[in-house]
C-alpha positions in Angstrom: 193.9 116.7 83.4 193.6 120.5 83.0 190.8 122.6 83.9 189.0 125.4 82.8 189.2 125.6 79.5 189.0 122.0 78.7 188.1 119.3 81.3 188.7 116.4 79.2 191.2 114.7 80.9 193.8 114.2 78.3 193.1 117.7 77.0 191.1 117.3 73.7 192.2 113.4 73.6 190.0 112.1 76.3 186.9 114.1 75.5 185.0 114.6 72.8 182.0 116.7 73.3 179.6 113.6 73.1 181.6 111.7 75.6 181.5 113.9 78.6 178.8 113.8 81.1 175.2 114.7 80.5 174.4 118.0 82.1 178.0 118.8 83.0 180.2 121.3 81.0 182.8 121.4 79.7 184.9 123.2 82.7 188.5 123.4 83.9 190.2 120.2 83.2 194.1 120.1 82.8 196.7 117.4 81.3 199.4 118.8 79.3 198.8 115.8 76.9 197.1 117.7 73.9 199.1 117.7 71.0 200.7 119.1 69.2 203.4 121.0 70.7 204.7 124.3 68.8 208.1 124.6 70.6 211.1 122.6 68.3 209.0 120.6 66.9 210.3 118.5 63.8 208.1 118.1 61.0 206.5 115.0 60.1 206.2 113.3 57.3 203.7 111.9 57.0 201.8 113.8 59.3 200.2 111.6 62.1 196.5 111.7 61.9 195.7 113.7 65.1 192.4 112.2 66.0 194.2 108.8 66.3 196.7 110.7 68.2 194.6 111.9 70.4 192.6 108.4 70.6 196.1 106.8 71.4 196.4 109.5 74.2 193.0 108.4 76.0 194.3 104.9 76.3 197.2 106.6 78.3 196.2 105.1 82.1 197.1 107.8 84.7 196.4 108.8 88.0 194.4 112.0 89.2 195.1 114.8 91.3 194.3 118.2 92.3 196.6 120.7 92.3 195.4 123.9 94.8 196.7 127.4 95.8 196.1 130.8 96.9 194.5 133.7 95.0 195.2 135.9 97.7 192.5 135.3 100.3 190.7 132.7 97.8 191.4 128.9 97.5 191.5 128.1 93.7 192.5 124.4 92.2 192.6 122.3 89.3 192.5 118.8 88.1 195.7 117.3 86.5 196.2 113.3 85.6 199.6 114.7 83.7 201.6 114.5 86.9 204.1 112.2 87.3 207.3 111.9 89.9 210.1 113.8 88.5 213.2 112.7 91.2 213.2 111.4 94.7 216.6 114.0 95.6 215.5 116.1 95.8 211.9 115.2 95.9 209.9 116.6 92.8 206.8 116.5 91.0 206.1 117.5 87.4 203.0 118.3 86.1 201.2 120.3 83.3 198.7 123.1 82.9 196.9 124.3 79.7 197.8 128.0 79.5 193.6 128.8 79.2 193.1 127.0 82.4 191.5 130.1 84.7 194.1 129.0 87.4 197.0 128.6 85.3 198.4 132.6 86.1 197.4 132.0 89.9 199.2 128.8 90.2 202.3 130.3 88.9 202.5 133.8 90.6 201.7 131.7 94.1 204.6 130.1 94.0 203.4 127.3 96.2 200.8 124.3 95.9 199.3 121.9 97.4 198.8 118.2 95.4 196.1 115.7 96.2 196.4 112.4 94.5 193.4 111.4 94.8 191.8 107.6 95.8 189.1 105.7 94.3 186.3 107.1 96.4 187.3 110.8 95.6 185.7 110.7 92.4 183.1 113.6 93.2 185.5 115.6 94.3 187.2 115.0 90.8 184.0 116.2 88.9 183.8 119.4 91.2 187.4 120.5 90.1 187.1 119.5 86.5 183.4 121.0 85.8 183.2 124.9 85.7 179.6 123.9 86.6 180.4 122.5 90.0 183.1 125.8 90.7 181.2 126.5 93.5 181.2 123.9 95.1 184.9 123.5 95.2 186.5 123.5 98.8 183.4 123.0 100.3 183.8 119.6 101.3 185.0 119.6 105.5 188.5 117.8 104.5 189.8 120.8 103.3 192.5 122.0 105.2 192.0 125.7 104.2 194.5 127.4 107.2 197.0 129.9 105.5 199.6 130.1 105.0 200.2 127.3 104.1 198.5 125.6 100.4 195.2 124.9 100.6 195.6 120.9 101.4 193.0 118.3 100.8 193.3 115.7 104.3 192.0 112.7 101.7 193.4 110.4 98.8 196.2 109.0 98.6 198.7 111.5 98.8 198.7 115.2 100.3 201.8 117.2 99.4 202.9 120.9 100.3 205.2 121.8 97.3 206.7 124.9 96.0 207.5 125.4 92.4 210.6 125.5 91.6 210.5 126.0 87.9 208.1 126.6 84.8 208.8 125.3 81.3 206.8 127.4 78.8 205.4 124.6 75.7 203.2 125.6 73.6 199.5 125.7 74.9 200.9 124.4 78.3 203.4 125.1 81.2 205.5 122.3 82.7 205.3 122.8 85.9 208.2 121.3 88.1 207.8 121.7 92.0 209.6 120.2 95.4 207.4 118.4 98.1 208.3 120.0 101.5 205.7 117.8 103.5 204.1 114.2 102.7 201.0 112.8 103.9 200.5 109.1 102.8 197.2 106.7 103.2 196.4 103.6 102.0 193.6 102.8 99.9 193.0 102.1 95.8 194.1 104.8 93.4 191.7 106.9 91.1 192.9 106.2 87.2 192.1 108.6 84.4 191.4 106.1 81.4 189.8 106.1 77.9 187.1 109.4 78.6 186.6 108.1 82.3 187.7 107.5 85.5 188.3 104.2 86.5 188.9 102.8 90.0 192.0 99.9 90.9 192.3 97.5 93.7 194.3 98.6 96.1 
């Protein structure tokens, strides 16, 4: 999920206004799954119904991660459900960020980021980074290590990774970000999963 402009976990696919939790305005989520892509997209005949496609994407279960970086002395972050492993050698992740997300430009300029793959017990932390209404609560959890020069690191979740940004790829309304892990901490536990417009905990 990408975060600022539209916190619906799978872009417009997962969170219509009626489904978003009451009292929490749309905020900061970014997924990279929102169709259609404008670059080199061949015409489809007959065209796919976009509402049906959004529903299809909402049924794509995915892990949830917080991407964090520095904006000068200020920590910044966003929630994504578009993260995936790209390769083992080199150890790379790939994730997508909506260009309208407030952290988009800051992240690309930072050159490095932290990745926290969230556990089942981290739903409250996920919501802080998905909702602009809770933006003032971000990085207040004592589990955050905000010691420079490394990117902000959440000392929780299933995996904490320090990464350098290797490459960015323009993809219409999103940017695809390729990063290489320089340090990893892995913890046991059950994952937090985004599926069908909600968070779910899977058994460990």
